[in-house]
N, C-alpha and C positions, 0 to 999 in steps of 0.2 A: 504494500499499499504506500503510495507516494504521499508526500507532505500536503499537497493541495487536496487530495481526497479526504485525508484525515481531518484537515481543517474544515472542510465542508460538512463532514458528519458531525464534528463537534459543534459548529455554529447551528446546525439544524436541530440538535437535541439538547442543547444547553438551556438551563433554566433562566440564566442571566448572562450578561456579558462576561467573558473570561472563565466561564464554568467548564472545567475539564474533569472534575472529580465526582460529579453526581452519578448515581447508578445508571440513569438513562444514557448518559454519554459513554460510560464504561461498556455497557451492554452493546451499544451500537457499534463502537469501535471493535469490540471482540467479535461481534457477528460478522463484520466485514472481513476480518482476519481469518475467521473460521471458514468463510466461503472461499477465500483464496487458497487456504491450505487443503480444503476438500478437493478443489479442482487439481491442485498439484499432486495429491495422493492418487487421484484417478489415473494420472499419467505414470506415476512412479510408485507402483504398488509395494515395493520392497523397502521403502524409506521409513524405517521403523522409528528413527529419532524424531522425525517430523510428526509421525502418528502419535507418539508420546506427548509432544508439545500440543498437538491438536486436542487430545483428550484432557490435558490440563486446562486448556482455554475453555473447553466446553464445561468443565466442572466449575471453573471460576465464574462463568457466565450464569450457570444454574444457581449458584450461591447468591450472586447479585440479584437475580430474578426472584428468588425466594424472599430475600430481604425486602425488595421493592413491593412484592405482593402483600407482605405483612404490614409495611408502613403506609402504602397508599394503593389501594386496589384499582382505582380509576387510572392512575398513571401506569400501572402494570399492564392493564388491559389495553390501553391505547398503544403502549410501546410494543407489546407483542403482536398486536394487529398490524401496526405500521412496518415492523421489520419482518413479519411473516414467520414468527417463531411459534411452534406449537406449544400449547399450555398443558 
């Protein structure tokens, strides 16, 4: 993911100006990275170190989504709908 794409994602999901740490932003950035690594692994099936990193990212995203669903269910539902993540 290049810097421009990451900046676009951050500006789209940020709660306020300069927000990079909110769960929404973190989940959106992780989702983009997960999509890229999934495409990479479809071409390179034996790349086990990347597979391990991907599984760690999916676990991190799941943890953030669980936190967001407990804190604010509306934001969780809108975020999962917008990103196309299964609940």
